[in-house]
C-alpha positions as CSV (number, residue, x, y, z in Angstrom):
1,M,0.1,6.1,26.7
2,D,2.9,4.4,24.9
3,I,2.6,3.8,21.2
4,Q,3.5,0.2,20.6
5,K,5.8,-0.7,17.7
6,L,4.9,-3.3,15.2
7,A,6.8,-6.6,15.2
8,P,8.9,-7.2,12.1
9,H,6.6,-9.8,10.7
10,E,3.6,-7.6,11.3
11,S,5.3,-4.7,9.5
12,L,6.0,-7.0,6.5
13,D,2.4,-8.3,6.4
14,L,1.1,-4.7,6.6
15,H,3.5,-3.7,3.8
16,E,2.2,-6.5,1.6
17,A,-1.4,-5.5,2.4
18,I,-0.8,-1.9,1.5
19,N,0.8,-2.9,-1.8
20,F,-2.1,-5.2,-2.7
21,K,-4.7,-2.6,-1.8
22,T,-2.8,0.1,-3.8
23,L,-2.9,-2.2,-6.9
24,C,-6.6,-2.9,-6.4
25,V,-7.3,0.9,-6.3
26,A,-5.3,1.5,-9.4
27,K,-7.1,-1.3,-11.2
28,S,-10.5,0.0,-10.1
29,K,-9.7,3.5,-11.3
30,L,-8.5,2.2,-14.7
31,M,-11.5,-0.2,-15.2
32,Q,-14.0,2.6,-14.5
33,G,-13.2,4.0,-18.0
34,L,-14.2,0.7,-19.6
35,V,-17.5,0.3,-17.7
36,F,-20.7,1.6,-19.3
37,D,-23.2,0.5,-16.6
38,Q,-23.7,3.5,-14.3
39,E,-24.6,1.4,-11.3
40,L,-21.4,-0.6,-11.6
41,K,-19.3,2.6,-12.2
42,A,-20.8,4.2,-9.1
43,L,-20.0,1.0,-7.1
44,M,-16.5,1.0,-8.3
45,Q,-16.1,4.7,-7.5
46,K,-17.4,4.1,-4.0
47,D,-14.8,1.2,-3.7
48,V,-12.0,3.6,-4.7
49,E,-13.0,6.2,-2.2
50,Q,-13.3,3.7,0.7
51,S,-10.1,2.0,-0.3
52,S,-8.3,5.3,-0.3
53,Q,-9.5,6.0,3.2
54,D,-8.4,2.5,4.3
55,L,-5.0,3.0,2.7
56,A,-4.5,6.3,4.7
57,E,-5.3,4.4,7.9
58,L,-3.0,1.5,7.1
59,Q,-0.2,4.0,6.3
60,E,-0.6,5.6,9.7
61,I,-0.2,2.2,11.3
62,Y,2.8,1.4,9.2
63,K,4.6,4.4,10.7
64,R,5.0,2.3,13.8
65,A,7.2,-0.2,12.0
66,P,10.3,-0.9,14.1
67,F,12.9,-0.6,11.4
68,E,14.2,1.4,8.5
69,A,16.4,0.1,5.8
70,P,19.8,1.5,6.3
71,V,21.6,3.0,3.3
72,P,25.1,1.5,3.1
73,Q,28.1,3.9,2.9
74,S,29.7,1.8,0.1
75,R,28.0,-0.1,-2.5
76,P,29.2,-3.4,-4.0
77,T,30.8,-3.3,-7.4
78,P,28.5,-4.9,-10.0
79,I,29.8,-7.9,-11.8
80,I,29.7,-7.3,-15.5
81,N,31.0,-9.9,-18.0
């Protein structure tokens, strides 16, 4: 079975979703230290665990992106005034 590559726009959308989800996980982890309600803290921890699993799945899909950013051999000279 052939593994299909993602289209460039799908790769970009997936990249944005991964970035957003990563920020959400970080925020949930940080906010847990400020929450005193144990039910809410448990719900936030469950969200972090589920989101971490989701991120792992999204990253596996992202490996099918059809492009890599090439590293140029020479870099432009910065303009400094």
